[in-house]
Phi, psi and omega in degrees: 000144179237144176252115182265135182281124178047059182289345183280347182261107180240152175284164177299147181250154178235117183056035178081359181255123180301148178292161188291346182268011178287131179237130178235127182244124181239153179221130175267113183292345182259001186300311183297316179297321180296316179297318180298319179295319179294320177298319179296320178297317179294323177295314181297325183266000178071027182270134175058019176290144186226012177208141176247125180254122177254132180242193183305148179065021172076008180288134183241152179225125176268125184210191185251129180304315184301320181293314179298317181293330182290328183259346188226114173302330178300309181287325179299316178296320181298318186273348184241003187282342183086359178279182186303318185298334184291341181249348180288149177267354178217133178234148181248131180248123181265137175092011179240126179282156182299317181296322179295317178297320177300318180292321178297315180293322178298321176294318181299323185264349183228345186072009180247151177217132181260116184253142172223167177296333182283330186250351193294320182286323177294322178292320176302317180298315179297317180295329177292317178296317184275358178059055179243085185297332180297322176289318178303316181294322177295319178297317180297316179300319179296314181295323178298317182288346181247019178294140173209171182302333183282327186250352189297322178294316178300318179295318179299313179297319179299313181295322179295321181295319183266358175070028177271104192294317182296315179296321178295313182295317183291321179290324178293320176299319179296317179301316179295323181291319183253036193304312185296326178285319184294321184293346177281344183280149182296327182296336179301328183286348182270356181297143170285166181302313183294326177292318178300315181296319182297330178282314188280331182276067185210142174289341187272008180293128184270073176232142181272351175208149185293338180302330178295324179294314177301313182299322180292323178295317180295319179298317178297317181297317185292345179292323177217075189300313187295323181282331191257350182301322183295338183272348187302312181303318180294318181294316178299319183296321185269340190243334183265128177259092189309317182297343182271354178274141178291143180301319180296327178289317180299323182293336184265359181291131181302151184307320182300316181282328177296321178295319178295324179290326177296319176297324181296325179296324178292318180295320184283328184090170184289328185242109178256139183296325183247017185299329184252001181288127179286148173287161181304316182295337180283342181269352184294141176234138176283118185235155173270121180257127182253102174278159180058022178281146179294144177287147185292341180257342182201129179291345181280342178257161177241158173219171183233082178287149178236122188253123175262102186289343180280313183265345183080002181281151178236129178240175180231127177270150175302127184288158182302144179302148180060019178056037184303139178241159178049049177275157166285138185233139178212137167249115186283168176302336177270011178070023172274137182254128180236148169228148184215144174070216181092196178215159175265128183299141181274152176285345181280137180286335187260350183288126176238344180272081185283145177280125181291146179248159179248013183302148175217125187226149174240139183277133175262108185299313186291328182262356184047057181211165180256133181253126181290140174237178182303132183291159175300153174289327183235120175298143183200147177251137174068029177286166175251133177256134181224140175261124182210133177055037177079005180231165180254144179235131173256121192238125172062211184112201182213162173220161173249099183217157174058250184272012176129224186277127182229127173284158185245142171266339193294147179225139176225156188240134181251128175257111185292332180292320181265351183051055180210154177255145172227144178285140175238183184303126179289160176292150177290346182227136176288138183220140174227337178250049189253171172235150181218135180221165178242142175208123177048054174066022172231153178250133180244130182237131184234136172197115177056237183274003181251135177223110187247152175231130180246129176257107182298329181293322180264350184053055187221139176255136176231161180263141176240173179297122182289166178297156184286332177241094185299130180214155171244167180059027176276184185237132184228146172202162178264128181212125180053050177062020177228152173264116177268129177238120192234137175063197181124185182237132181269185187302326181269019178068015178279132178283138183231156179237035178292142178239123176231150179233131180254117176281109188294320182291324183264357181052055187216135175267141176231129179278129176257176176293140178298152174291122184288100186222131180277121181298335184293340180271006177048060188284146168239123187239149177225144185256130178220156170257114183234128183054037180062025177235151179283129180226151170243128177262121189240126171258117183243145178247126180244123178253125179234158179244121179234113180054050176065018178242126178282129178238136182248131175229149182232142180232141174247120184233156179242127181245135180253141183265134174252107184291338180289312181267352183057045182232156175248134182231134178291129183237351184199146175225133183294155180301146180300333183285349180290131181291165178294129184280352182085186185256356190244013183287154175235146185243139168223165179241133177211160173276123182238160182252107186307323183292345179264356185249166174269121181281134180253311180227000000 
């Protein structure tokens, strides 16, 4: 097929014959691909090849000069410079592995490159030698997406060596974000002095106290004491913020390091521009995040308020993309926030059969935005997300398909390193009003008369002793080596405020005192772990009559559980100015950075 440019514009004709100044320009959109395919065929069959490239360990590749010169300034210069290599039929390249050369040639003839953790750095090195930035950028993108505490220092050092700024910046940002985990790795000790300083001399370091910075410097120093002792005063001067260290901690510093710190004070001077600036991690506050909360101006919209129960301040988190509702929500042990599935609200007032979505998003704390990740394999509404054995699991939920509303048995597992989901063994029972928690590398799922345990290592589901008072839509969390299951709805749709605790080690349920709640206030409750204590967040409605007029007021309160007395005590009440959160909100707790959020109250 050909696409002709402006075929409707013709010159005047004479006796049906176009005049001589008529110009027609055509383009075959498949021409380039066709040529590339033919070149690849000739390369595979060794036809018309005119150069042999030898790399490390004597491996040779027969290929075409024109193709190499077209993708690589290195080869173009080699073949056109007039030097010896330009006339040779075989050239030898030092420092390039055979697999890397194979991948470069595959890219040259197909535009595709297959990357793995095993080959990505060697391929980046080859692309650097051959001056092919498009391959380098693909390699960098792959390494960025596969950063973890174990490899981030190595990637940072690698990027610094080759001068790839984006890879260096992104790996350095990751190191600062996961600082406490990264400093435990052996590669941290291999940093040069200037690299260490560039990481530590930052406001964005995610540490809750300055002592962690000091400890990391000492660990780095002790790896090569004799070589690194001379650098300590400079490192302390540029990286340690003395006013942020506790006095009791300073008093316990060994004389050798105290002397180096004294020298650092002389180098730094009495007045440092950033001496009193807190690190990012020091500003974090543990907050209650309310998803699916009603918007203060319209109940049809949602917002995501964040409540700081210590200061009484209220902030607003960026709401889920596409206004997604009934998503699965998870705060990982690394304080990463994920949402999965859900549905997009319909413009129709009567529509209740919502189409399930497969969206999966991770929250970016510093940018207050949601970053898309690989979608779920199965669209689902109201699934439960659980972190177990370093991976995420999306469990159950519901869809509206076929004959109507259907609960799901399916379970899938997300690998953050590969950014992909895989299906695992489904539950023996379909569930949509369930709870799911993790304890010691096992996942526990509760709903009514069913209590399931999943072993990810064996990919197997087993049945456990069900709760003594079967309920659905209850609330579960792990606290003091027990699974607490609170409230819910029983078989006759009656709401209950029963509290039970399951001792995981003893496989035994214990009935606790019910949560003292007056049904007349129409309470909606959510269970959270805040400051390592069990809490219930309660939305209550109070109806009063004033001069024959009914008035409705709503209060949001936080109750803390005392396991010794088996009692609940109110410890916090949201500000009166806070709007009604509605009846469908869900709560999680995460550490958030106030300076990155929009303050509401």
